[in-house]
C-alpha positions in Angstrom: -37.2 -73.1 13.2 -36.5 -69.4 13.5 -33.0 -67.8 13.7 -31.7 -64.3 14.3 -29.8 -61.9 12.1 -28.6 -58.4 12.8 -28.9 -55.1 11.0 -27.0 -51.9 11.5 -26.8 -48.6 9.5 -24.3 -46.0 8.4 -25.7 -42.5 8.1 -23.8 -40.0 5.9 -24.1 -37.0 3.6 -22.8 -36.7 0.0 -20.7 -38.9 -2.2 -17.8 -38.3 0.1 -19.8 -40.2 2.7 -19.2 -37.7 5.5 -20.7 -39.3 8.7 -23.7 -37.7 10.4 -23.6 -38.3 14.2 -26.7 -38.0 16.3 -29.3 -39.1 13.6 -32.3 -40.9 14.9 -32.8 -44.3 13.2 -35.9 -46.4 13.7 -36.2 -50.1 12.7 -39.7 -51.4 12.0 -41.4 -54.4 10.5 -44.8 -54.5 8.8 -47.3 -56.8 10.4 -49.7 -58.9 8.2 -52.6 -56.4 9.0 -50.5 -53.5 7.5 -49.5 -51.9 10.8 -45.9 -51.5 11.8 -44.1 -52.8 14.9 -41.1 -50.9 16.3 -38.1 -53.2 16.7 -35.7 -50.6 18.0 -34.4 -47.0 17.8 -30.8 -46.1 17.6 -28.7 -42.9 17.4 -25.8 -42.8 15.0 -22.4 -42.4 16.7 -19.5 -40.0 15.6 -18.7 -42.3 12.7 -22.4 -42.3 11.5 -22.9 -45.9 12.6 -25.7 -47.4 14.7 -25.4 -50.3 17.1 -26.7 -53.6 15.7 -30.4 -54.6 16.1 -31.3 -58.2 16.4 -34.0 -59.4 14.1 -35.9 -62.7 14.2 -35.5 -64.4 10.8 -36.8 -67.6 9.3 -34.5 -70.5 9.0 -32.3 -70.4 5.9 -33.7 -73.7 4.7 -37.0 -71.9 4.1 -35.7 -70.7 0.8 -34.5 -74.1 -0.5 -37.7 -75.0 -2.4 -39.0 -73.0 -5.4 -42.1 -71.1 -4.4 -41.4 -71.6 -0.7 -41.0 -69.0 2.0 -38.3 -66.5 1.7 -35.2 -67.1 3.9 -35.0 -63.5 5.2 -36.9 -61.0 7.3 -37.9 -57.6 5.8 -37.1 -54.5 7.9 -38.1 -50.9 7.2 -35.7 -48.1 8.3 -36.7 -44.6 9.1 -34.0 -42.0 9.7 -34.2 -38.3 10.5 -31.9 -35.5 11.5 -32.7 -31.8 11.8 -31.7 -30.0 8.6 -32.0 -33.1 6.4 -34.9 -34.8 4.5 -36.4 -37.7 6.3 -35.4 -41.0 4.7 -37.4 -44.2 4.7 -35.9 -47.5 3.3 -38.4 -50.3 2.8 -37.9 -54.0 2.7 -34.2 -54.3 3.7 -33.5 -58.0 3.8 -32.0 -59.5 7.0 -30.7 -63.1 6.7 -30.2 -65.6 9.6 -26.8 -65.6 11.3 -25.6 -62.6 9.2 -25.0 -58.9 9.8 -26.8 -56.6 7.3 -25.3 -53.1 6.9 -27.5 -50.5 5.3 -26.1 -47.2 4.1 -28.3 -44.2 4.6 -27.4 -41.1 2.6 -29.3 -38.0 3.8 -30.0 -35.0 1.7 -29.7 -31.5 3.2 -32.9 -29.4 3.3 -33.1 -26.0 1.7 -33.3 -23.3 4.3 -36.8 -22.6 5.8 -38.2 -26.0 4.9 -39.7 -28.4 7.4 -38.3 -32.0 7.3 -41.9 -33.4 7.5 -42.6 -31.8 4.1 -39.8 -33.6 2.3 -39.4 -37.3 2.7 -37.5 -39.7 0.4 -38.7 -43.2 0.2 -36.5 -46.0 -1.2 -37.9 -49.5 -1.7 -35.4 -52.4 -1.9 -36.6 -55.2 -4.2 -36.0 -58.8 -3.2 -33.0 -60.5 -4.6 -33.3 -63.5 -6.9 -32.3 -66.4 -4.7 
């Protein structure tokens, strides 16, 4: 039986975590054939946060048996804002009946560089359950 979880993000710059308002954040999932499906797009608010996105997840009992299905859904996040490197986070785990918060630290671009030329990709490895 499937359940739902939610995911939201917080977009910021530097170790001081200064919020970046107006950043475009896309939430996607990879299909079995390798293509992506768009779940939602959001724009970060004045505090750098996005509104939650509801994600269909497997039932938590799916992870009770060794070697069984994982009890979470994997979501990829793409974020871009003019003047910053594009950032892609892969395999963020969203659990049923839980809110997942993903921090997104953007890196400023040097002057005269196109954001499409510089993209940082971060892959999150599954947790040992």
